[in-house]
N, C-alpha and C positions, 0 to 999 in steps of 0.2 A: 549391262554391267557383267563383268566376269568376276565371280567370287568363289572362294572355296566353299564346299558344302558341309563338311564335317567339322564339328567343334566339340570340345569336351562337355559343354553344357548344351544339350540338345532338347528342344521342346518343339511341339507341333505349333503350327500357326495359331490354332485355337487356344493352346496353353499360353502362348505369349499374349494374345489378346485379352485373356481373362486375368493375367498377371499384371499387365501394364496399363497405365493411364492411356486413353486414346491418342493423345498427342505424342506421348513418348513412344507408343507403338508405331505410329506413323513415321516418326523419324528413325528410330532404331531398327525396325523390322521392314519398313517399306522404303527406306533410303530417302526420306523426306529431309527438309531443312526448316529452319525458323528464320523469320525476318532479321536482318542485320540489326544489332543493337537492342534486340528485344528481350534477351534473357538476362536475369540478374547475375548469373555466374560470370558474365562478361566483365563485371565490375568488382568481383570478389577479390579481396586483397589479403585475407587472413592466411595464416599458416595452416597447412593441412594436406589432405590427399583428395584427388578427384577419382571417383569410381565410376564404373559402368552403371548406368541407371537400370539396365536390364538384369545383370547378374551380380553386381557388386564388386567385380574384380578391380583391384587398384590399377589405375592407368597412368596418372601423372602426379608428381609431387608439386606442391604449390611453388617451390622455388624454381621450377622450370617454366612457369607461366609468365607471360609478358604482354604488354599492350602493343598489339600489332596495328591498331587502327582499322582493322577489317570489320569490326562489329560482332565478332565471335570470339569466345575464349581461345587464346592461342598459347601454345607451348612449344619449346624448342627441342624437347626430348621426352619420350614416354619412358615408363619404367621398363626394365629389361623383360622381354617376353610378353608384354602386356597387350600389344596391338599387332595386327597384321595389315597387309595392304593388298589391293587388287586394282586392276585397271577399270576405270569408269569412263565410258565413251558416251554418256548421256549429255544433254545440254549443248550438243554441237561441238564438243571439244573432248580432248583426252586428258584426264586427270588421274591422280593416284588417290583412290579411296582408302580411308583408314577404318578398320573394324576391330572390335574387341576380339582378342585372341581366344577368349574362353567361350563366348556365346555367338560370335559373328555379328553382333549388333553394329549397325552403321553409326560411326562417330562423326565423320566429317572427311576432310581431305588434307593432304600434306603437300606443301609447295616449297621450292628451293629458294625462298627469299627471306628466310628467318635470320636471327642473330647468331653470332658465334656462341658456343663452340661448335654447333652442328650445322648452321646455315639453313636449318629447316624451320618451317612454320606449320605446325600441326594445328590446323584451323578446325576447331571442334564445335559441334552443336551443343549449346548448354543443356538442351533438352536431353541429350544422350548421357549427361553426366550427373552425378550426385556428389556434392562436396561434403567432406567430413572434416570439420575443423580440428586442429590439434588441441588436445586437452591438457 
């Protein structure tokens, strides 16, 4: 995987491990994934904001979330400047990885098969996200 190395929020691997739940660490810091349909955020319907589970950066507004049928929370647009992308050549294919622009945490992948207005599907690991309901 080719990914940028410098992010505004920089921690050592040991600091991330001590700060994060082991499963969150595995997904965010080691580019893991969760089984399709396994995370409760896939079914979240309330208004609010989705944040990075590692650093808390706002990533997606709830009004950009949609049901893609993929088994992972999907969005058609991130908040401005919230995410970055890199080339992922693992799993025998080339995909576009999505990472948090603040801490570099692995969020998921983006595909060109989403709804208008962007035509993109940001297919995110629920484990990489924290949902904050609108109050």
